[in-house]
C-alpha positions, 0 to 999 in steps of 0.5 A: 722939479716942483709938484704942480699945485693941486687943482681947486675943487669947486664946492657943491652947488648946494653948499655954495648956495645954501642962502638961496636954498633957505630963501627957496624954503621960505618961498615954498613955506609962504605959498604952502601957508595959504593952504595950511591956514585954509584947511588946517586952521579954518576948516570945520572939525567934522571935515578936518582931514577926513581921509587921514581920519579914515586911515587912522580909524582903519589902523584903530580897527586893526589894533582893537579887533574891529571889523576893518572894512565894515567900520565907518567914520563918525557922522557926517562922513561915514567913510569906510577904509578902502586900502589893503590891510598893509596900509592899516598896519603901517598907519598904526603909528598914527595912534601914538598921538592925538589926531590934531597932532598927527594931522599937522605932522602929516601935512608937514610930511606932505610938504617935505615929500613935495620938496623931494619930488620937485628936486628929482622931477625937475632935476635937469632944470634945477641943475642949470641954475647952479648955486641958485637951484635951491631958490628955483626948487622952492619957487617951483614947489610953491607953484606945484603946491597950489595945483588942485590935486595937491590942494586936495591932498592937503585938504583931505590928508591924502597918501598920494605924496607918499606913493609918488615919492616912493616910486619916483625915488625908486625909479629915478635915483641916479646911484645905487642906494642901500635898498634894492631897486624895485623895493619901494615901488613894491611897498607903494603897491602894497599900500595901494594897488595902483603902483602895480602898473610898474610891474608890467613895465619892468617885465616889458623892459626886461628888468627882471631883478627889479620886477622880482624885488618889487613883486616880492616886497609887496608879497612879503609885506602882504603875507606878513600882514595876513599873519598878523591880521588874517581876518581883515586880510581875507575880508579885503582880498575876497570881498572889499577889493571886488566892490568899487562902490565902496570908494563912493559914487563912481560917476561923481565928477571927482572920478577922473578915470576913463571909467568915470568919464564913461559913466558920466555920459549916461549912455553906459549905466554902471554895472552893465556889460556894455560899460565893461566892454567899452571900458576894457577896450579903451583900457587896452588901447591906452595901456598898449600905447602907454607901455610902448611909450614907457619902454622907449623912454626907458631905453633913452634913459628918461626915468622921470618920464617913465614914472610920469607915464606910469602915473598917468596909466594908474589914473586912466586905467583904475576904475576910480581915480579921484582928483587928488590921485592926479598928484602924479601930474607934478612928475609929468610937468617935470618930465615935459619941462626937462632942462627948459632949453626948448620952447616947446617943452616949456610951453607944454609944461606951462600948459600942463600946470595951467590945466591942474591949476584950475579946478576944471572938473568942478568948474565944468560941472557948474557950467553944465547947469547953464542952458546955452552953449557953455553947457557943452564946454562944461561937459568937456571941462568936467573931464579936464584931468582925464584929458590931462592924463590922456594928452600927457602921453602924446606930449611926452612922445613928441617932446621927449622921445622924438626930441631926444638926441638919440631918437633917430638912432633908436627909431632906426633900430629894428623893433623886434621886441628885444631891448638893446644894450643901453650905453653906460650913462643910461644904465647908470640912470635907470638900473 
């Protein structure tokens, strides 16, 4: 008897489709070049990547012994460093090269991380396209880089691309890596506090190991920083952290958190007990709804959607959420789209993309200066990215949870607070 011929092994779609991937990179680079030429080549020196300058000056203060949280950048910005001291410690590498070189490298890093996030957040859609997935990934990234939060991230040299990538890679990876799950969200929370929203989710989902690793990682690097720089650490945790005014005018149009919206009504003055009470009441309602949604998505094996919900909670619940903080919106769009087989999900993803494509907050602010009905439309539009974050939660519920194949079975199970044992597929995706 002769042996049966060995079955042929199909090449990996990426290897078979590398020419399409190269074309996708070219499409993405062409779209990004518009922003690079606008914000890196043509921008005045005094406002060139001003937030990146803040990070670099914070690291410079830490290394040189200056007061990290009282030192301000040069004229005309006069901006303080507002991140935890670990962020200043991590940024010390930026002192190894001239600021211009660091700015170009930082922008290139943001674009690479956007490519990575696109591949993860839009994975079900890209998987349908086989060898052409590389071209599709480039086309999607080319659209995403033009969204206003991402434009602002490139314009200012922001850190949001790092935070979103760390959390997305940590939560939505398909297989175990060399790092324990939860460690990357812990690092993200040590750089900036808002990713700590994941800790509540880990606790509610009873992912005790991920919670322990994440909190432990954040605590370890924070304590290490305190040993290296005790004075800046004390200044941040005992003083600077408690002063939201250090972040800029909280009622500014660019603040798209719920607290920012309340301040712009003019009915609740900043610092009043009424403002605090109303804000906390709204925050509790949104947090309860958001965490319940994330728990359902976690049980259904939808890790990208979990990250989307956590990102929106970070935007909504923070006292200050600038436009570039809505970088998390790219994960929302990917979670809404899914594999793009359902018209409703495609339309929702397109609607979300449109909301972030237009500069709704500042367009709305300009309409408010009119004396006709458009001033009222302007007030609504001025809060546009807050509405995006709020609307994302019910959209994910109806399109991902309610439309999930196992949603009927999950809904029929008694909701006694216990997390049911997930099937093997779900466990592999989320644990």
